[in-house]
Residue frames as a rotation matrix with the C-alpha (Angstrom) as fourth column:
UNK 1
-0.934 0.318 -0.161 255.88
-0.021 0.403 0.915 -110.23
0.356 0.858 -0.370 255.15
UNK 2
-0.525 0.784 0.331 252.17
-0.840 -0.413 -0.353 -109.74
-0.140 -0.463 0.875 255.51
UNK 3
-0.263 0.455 0.851 249.43
-0.181 0.843 -0.507 -112.34
-0.948 -0.287 -0.140 255.72
UNK 4
0.751 0.526 -0.399 248.47
-0.459 -0.019 -0.888 -111.76
-0.475 0.850 0.227 251.95
UNK 5
0.065 -0.824 -0.562 251.95
-0.974 0.069 -0.214 -112.72
0.216 0.562 -0.799 250.91
UNK 6
-0.778 -0.271 0.567 251.85
-0.442 0.878 -0.187 -115.94
-0.447 -0.396 -0.802 252.86
UNK 7
0.137 0.941 0.310 248.50
-0.196 0.333 -0.922 -116.63
-0.971 0.066 0.230 251.34
UNK 8
0.639 -0.004 -0.769 249.80
-0.760 -0.161 -0.630 -116.09
-0.121 0.987 -0.106 247.82
UNK 9
-0.449 -0.886 -0.117 252.70
-0.891 0.455 -0.021 -118.42
0.071 0.095 -0.993 248.52
UNK 10
-0.587 0.286 0.757 250.38
-0.229 0.838 -0.495 -121.12
-0.777 -0.464 -0.426 249.74
UNK 11
0.558 0.766 -0.319 248.18
-0.398 -0.091 -0.913 -120.55
-0.728 0.636 0.254 246.65
UNK 12
0.180 -0.593 -0.785 251.17
-0.977 -0.018 -0.211 -121.09
0.111 0.805 -0.583 244.46
UNK 13
-0.791 -0.498 0.356 251.89
-0.566 0.816 -0.115 -124.39
-0.233 -0.292 -0.928 246.24
UNK 14
-0.061 0.829 0.556 248.32
-0.025 0.556 -0.831 -125.55
-0.998 -0.065 -0.013 245.91
UNK 15
0.665 0.296 -0.686 248.51
-0.643 -0.240 -0.727 -124.67
-0.380 0.925 0.031 242.17
UNK 16
-0.256 -0.903 -0.344 251.64
-0.961 0.278 -0.014 -126.63
0.108 0.327 -0.939 241.79
UNK 17
-0.741 0.103 0.663 250.08
-0.240 0.883 -0.405 -129.67
-0.627 -0.459 -0.630 243.41
UNK 18
0.343 0.936 -0.078 247.05
-0.279 0.022 -0.960 -129.24
-0.897 0.351 0.269 241.16
UNK 19
0.286 -0.367 -0.885 249.24
-0.956 -0.166 -0.240 -129.16
-0.059 0.915 -0.398 238.14
UNK 20
-0.758 -0.649 -0.067 250.76
-0.652 0.756 0.052 -132.44
0.017 0.083 -0.996 239.07
UNK 21
-0.425 0.652 0.628 247.46
-0.031 0.683 -0.729 -134.09
-0.904 -0.330 -0.271 239.76
UNK 22
0.622 0.675 -0.397 245.98
-0.423 -0.137 -0.896 -132.96
-0.659 0.725 0.201 236.42
UNK 23
0.024 -0.728 -0.685 249.15
-0.996 0.042 -0.079 -133.95
0.087 0.684 -0.724 234.56
UNK 24
-0.834 -0.282 0.474 249.04
-0.391 0.908 -0.149 -137.40
-0.388 -0.310 -0.868 236.21
UNK 25
0.087 0.956 0.282 245.41
-0.085 0.289 -0.954 -137.81
-0.993 0.059 0.107 235.17
UNK 26
0.540 0.142 -0.829 246.28
-0.727 -0.417 -0.545 -136.79
-0.423 0.898 -0.122 231.64
UNK 27
-0.065 -0.722 -0.689 249.19
-0.923 0.306 -0.233 -139.04
0.379 0.621 -0.686 231.09
UNK 28
0.763 0.509 -0.399 248.01
-0.313 0.830 0.462 -141.98
0.566 -0.227 0.792 233.36
UNK 29
-0.291 -0.876 -0.384 251.03
0.181 0.344 -0.921 -141.91
0.939 -0.338 0.059 235.59
UNK 30
0.798 0.560 -0.225 250.39
0.303 -0.048 0.952 -142.41
0.522 -0.827 -0.207 239.31
UNK 31
-0.295 -0.857 0.423 252.74
0.120 -0.473 -0.873 -139.98
0.948 -0.207 0.242 240.95
UNK 32
-0.240 0.132 -0.962 253.12
0.965 0.140 -0.222 -139.49
0.105 -0.981 -0.161 244.73
UNK 33
0.906 0.422 0.030 251.83
0.395 -0.870 0.296 -136.35
0.151 -0.257 -0.955 246.41
UNK 34
0.279 -0.772 0.571 254.62
-0.124 -0.619 -0.775 -133.71
0.952 0.146 -0.269 246.51
UNK 35
-0.319 -0.603 0.732 256.87
-0.771 -0.285 -0.570 -134.30
0.552 -0.745 -0.374 249.53
UNK 36
0.555 0.455 0.696 255.38
-0.721 0.681 0.130 -137.72
-0.415 -0.574 0.706 250.28
UNK 37
-0.624 -0.759 -0.184 257.51
-0.773 0.565 0.289 -140.79
-0.115 0.322 -0.940 249.99
UNK 38
0.452 0.757 0.472 255.52
-0.552 0.653 -0.518 -143.53
-0.701 -0.027 0.713 248.36
UNK 39
-0.570 -0.813 0.117 257.56
-0.435 0.420 0.797 -146.31
-0.697 0.403 -0.593 246.73
UNK 40
-0.259 0.556 0.790 254.51
0.551 0.756 -0.352 -147.73
-0.793 0.345 -0.502 245.00
UNK 41
0.814 0.579 -0.049 254.11
0.327 -0.525 -0.786 -144.69
-0.480 0.624 -0.617 242.83
UNK 42
0.335 -0.648 0.684 256.22
0.908 0.026 -0.419 -143.20
0.254 0.761 0.597 239.96
UNK 43
0.559 -0.299 -0.774 258.68
0.210 -0.851 0.480 -140.48
-0.802 -0.431 -0.413 241.01
UNK 44
0.310 -0.436 0.845 259.62
0.950 0.109 -0.293 -139.25
0.036 0.893 0.448 237.44
UNK 45
-0.652 -0.699 0.294 261.25
0.722 -0.691 -0.041 -136.04
0.232 0.185 0.955 236.28
UNK 46
-0.230 0.702 0.674 258.00
0.092 -0.674 0.733 -134.19
0.969 0.230 0.091 236.28
UNK 47
0.745 0.473 -0.470 257.18
0.446 0.171 0.879 -135.16
0.496 -0.865 -0.083 239.94
UNK 48
0.035 -0.863 -0.504 260.73
0.987 -0.051 0.155 -134.13
-0.160 -0.502 0.850 240.89
UNK 49
-0.669 -0.140 0.729 260.41
0.475 -0.836 0.275 -130.87
0.571 0.530 0.626 239.07
UNK 50
0.277 0.895 0.350 257.11
0.036 -0.374 0.927 -130.10
0.960 -0.244 -0.136 240.92
UNK 51
0.685 -0.068 -0.726 258.74
0.712 0.278 0.645 -130.98
0.158 -0.958 0.239 244.31
UNK 52
-0.470 -0.881 -0.064 261.62
0.883 -0.468 -0.036 -128.68
0.002 -0.073 0.997 243.64
UNK 53
-0.465 0.365 0.807 259.25
0.208 -0.840 0.500 -125.86
0.860 0.401 0.315 242.66
UNK 54
0.600 0.770 -0.216 257.25
0.280 0.051 0.959 -126.41
0.749 -0.636 -0.185 245.81
UNK 55
0.279 -0.670 -0.688 260.42
0.960 0.166 0.227 -126.36
-0.038 -0.723 0.690 247.83
UNK 56
-0.728 -0.508 0.461 261.43
0.607 -0.790 0.088 -123.00
0.320 0.344 0.883 246.23
UNK 57
0.013 0.813 0.581 257.92
0.060 -0.581 0.812 -121.50
0.998 0.025 -0.057 246.86
UNK 58
0.736 0.261 -0.625 258.12
0.567 0.268 0.779 -122.64
0.371 -0.927 0.049 250.49
UNK 59
-0.215 -0.907 -0.362 261.45
0.977 -0.202 -0.075 -121.02
-0.005 -0.370 0.929 250.94
UNK 60
-0.357 0.096 0.929 259.92
0.208 -0.961 0.180 -117.60
0.911 0.258 0.323 250.03
UNK 61
0.741 0.612 -0.276 258.25
0.394 -0.064 0.917 -117.76
0.543 -0.788 -0.289 253.57
UNK 62
0.539 -0.629 -0.560 261.76
0.732 0.022 0.681 -117.27
-0.416 -0.777 0.473 254.94
UNK 63
-0.458 -0.821 0.340 263.48
0.878 -0.360 0.314 -115.28
-0.136 0.443 0.886 252.26
UNK 64
0.085 0.428 0.900 260.89
0.555 -0.771 0.314 -112.49
0.828 0.472 -0.303 251.63
UNK 65
0.944 0.179 -0.278 261.07
0.330 -0.449 0.830 -111.26
0.024 -0.875 -0.483 255.28
UNK 66
0.094 -0.979 -0.182 264.98
0.744 -0.052 0.666 -111.24
-0.661 -0.198 0.724 255.03
UNK 67
-0.392 -0.372 0.841 264.84
0.883 -0.407 0.232 -109.36
0.256 0.834 0.488 251.71
UNK 68
0.559 0.690 0.460 262.34
0.475 -0.721 0.505 -106.73
0.680 -0.063 -0.731 253.28
UNK 69
0.808 -0.332 -0.486 264.84
0.429 -0.234 0.872 -106.35
-0.403 -0.914 -0.047 256.27
UNK 70
-0.200 -0.941 0.274 267.72
0.854 -0.030 0.519 -105.87
-0.480 0.338 0.810 253.95
UNK 71
-0.047 0.255 0.966 265.83
0.781 -0.594 0.195 -103.35
0.623 0.763 -0.171 251.97
UNK 72
0.922 0.366 -0.127 265.01
0.336 -0.594 0.731 -101.38
0.193 -0.717 -0.670 255.27
UNK 73
0.350 -0.892 -0.286 268.86
0.573 -0.038 0.819 -101.59
-0.741 -0.451 0.498 256.09
UNK 74
-0.311 -0.502 0.807 269.73
0.950 -0.154 0.270 -100.38
-0.011 0.851 0.526 252.58
UNK 75
0.426 0.578 0.696 267.48
0.566 -0.770 0.293 -97.33
0.706 0.269 -0.655 252.93
UNK 76
0.956 -0.114 -0.270 268.95
0.195 -0.440 0.877 -96.45
-0.219 -0.891 -0.398 256.30
UNK 77
0.025 -0.991 0.129 272.59
0.738 0.106 0.667 -96.88
-0.675 0.078 0.734 254.98
UNK 78
-0.139 -0.022 0.990 271.60
0.894 -0.432 0.116 -94.63
0.425 0.902 0.080 252.01
UNK 79
0.749 0.546 0.377 270.25
0.371 -0.816 0.444 -92.03
0.550 -0.193 -0.813 254.23
UNK 80
0.804 -0.517 -0.292 273.33
0.201 -0.226 0.953 -92.07
-0.559 -0.825 -0.078 256.30
UNK 81
0.682 -0.543 -0.489 275.47
-0.729 -0.553 -0.403 -91.57
-0.052 0.632 -0.773 253.20
UNK 82
-0.003 -0.720 0.694 277.25
-0.489 0.606 0.627 -95.07
-0.872 -0.338 -0.354 253.71
UNK 83
-0.533 -0.115 0.838 275.96
0.638 0.597 0.487 -96.25
-0.556 0.794 -0.245 250.31
UNK 84
-0.530 0.370 -0.763 274.63
-0.604 -0.796 0.034 -94.55
-0.595 0.479 0.646 247.23
UNK 85
-0.385 0.479 0.789 271.67
0.587 0.787 -0.192 -96.43
-0.712 0.389 -0.584 245.63
UNK 86
-0.903 -0.041 -0.428 271.01
-0.288 -0.681 0.674 -95.05
-0.319 0.732 0.603 242.20
UNK 87
0.135 0.974 -0.180 267.57
-0.856 0.024 -0.516 -95.17
-0.499 0.224 0.837 240.43
UNK 88
0.555 0.145 -0.819 266.88
-0.619 0.730 -0.290 -98.79
0.556 0.668 0.495 239.29
UNK 89
-0.578 -0.763 -0.289 269.26
-0.346 0.550 -0.760 -100.26
0.739 -0.340 -0.582 241.87
UNK 90
0.404 0.686 -0.605 268.11
0.229 0.564 0.793 -102.50
0.886 -0.459 0.071 244.71
UNK 91
0.378 -0.205 0.903 268.43
-0.819 -0.529 0.222 -101.37
0.433 -0.823 -0.368 248.37
UNK 92
0.901 0.041 0.432 268.68
-0.286 0.805 0.520 -104.98
-0.326 -0.592 0.737 249.60
UNK 93
0.746 -0.653 0.130 271.47
0.595 0.567 -0.569 -105.87
0.298 0.502 0.812 247.27
UNK 94
0.251 -0.641 0.726 273.31
-0.079 -0.761 -0.644 -102.66
0.965 0.104 -0.241 248.10
UNK 95
0.552 0.066 0.831 272.95
-0.820 -0.141 0.555 -103.30
0.153 -0.988 -0.024 251.90
UNK 96
0.949 -0.224 0.222 274.22
0.173 0.959 0.226 -106.89
-0.263 -0.177 0.948 251.48
UNK 97
0.525 -0.782 0.336 277.14
0.531 -0.007 -0.847 -105.72
0.665 0.623 0.412 249.40
UNK 98
0.302 -0.270 0.914 277.97
-0.525 -0.847 -0.077 -103.15
0.796 -0.457 -0.397 252.12
UNK 99
0.721 0.039 0.692 277.85
-0.675 0.268 0.688 -105.49
-0.159 -0.963 0.219 254.93
UNK 100
0.856 -0.474 0.206 279.94
0.510 0.838 -0.195 -108.20
-0.080 0.272 0.959 253.08
UNK 101
0.380 -0.780 0.498 282.52
0.243 -0.435 -0.867 -105.52
0.893 0.450 0.024 252.21
UNK 102
0.478 -0.044 0.877 282.57
-0.728 -0.578 0.368 -104.27
0.491 -0.815 -0.308 255.79
UNK 103
0.686 -0.093 0.721 283.56
-0.500 0.660 0.561 -107.88
-0.529 -0.745 0.407 256.82
UNK 104
-0.349 -0.902 -0.255 286.06
-0.762 0.115 0.637 -108.55
-0.545 0.417 -0.728 254.02
UNK 105
-0.337 0.291 0.895 283.67
0.303 0.934 -0.190 -110.82
-0.891 0.207 -0.403 252.13
UNK 106
0.574 0.783 -0.239 282.67
0.087 -0.349 -0.933 -108.58
-0.814 0.515 -0.269 249.28
């Protein structure tokens, strides 16, 4: 994963936090900052949803490099003739399927 990808993920997190701040101002609900425990503020469904979305965005920092490595593995397996990836299919999914099947998990 390159630096720009990480910056885009961080930007997405910033935008989610901004969304919560703006919504809090609009509806007059004092919500805690995402991922901050503050018993004096309202942790409603909207705040929980924003927190979950931020967690998913942050997970991309780990998941994107794994997906890229699986794609590289899929291309190698395809070149070796161990898998056949058709147009429109995903190398990463094909590689994962191959590895799982090789270990009796597919």
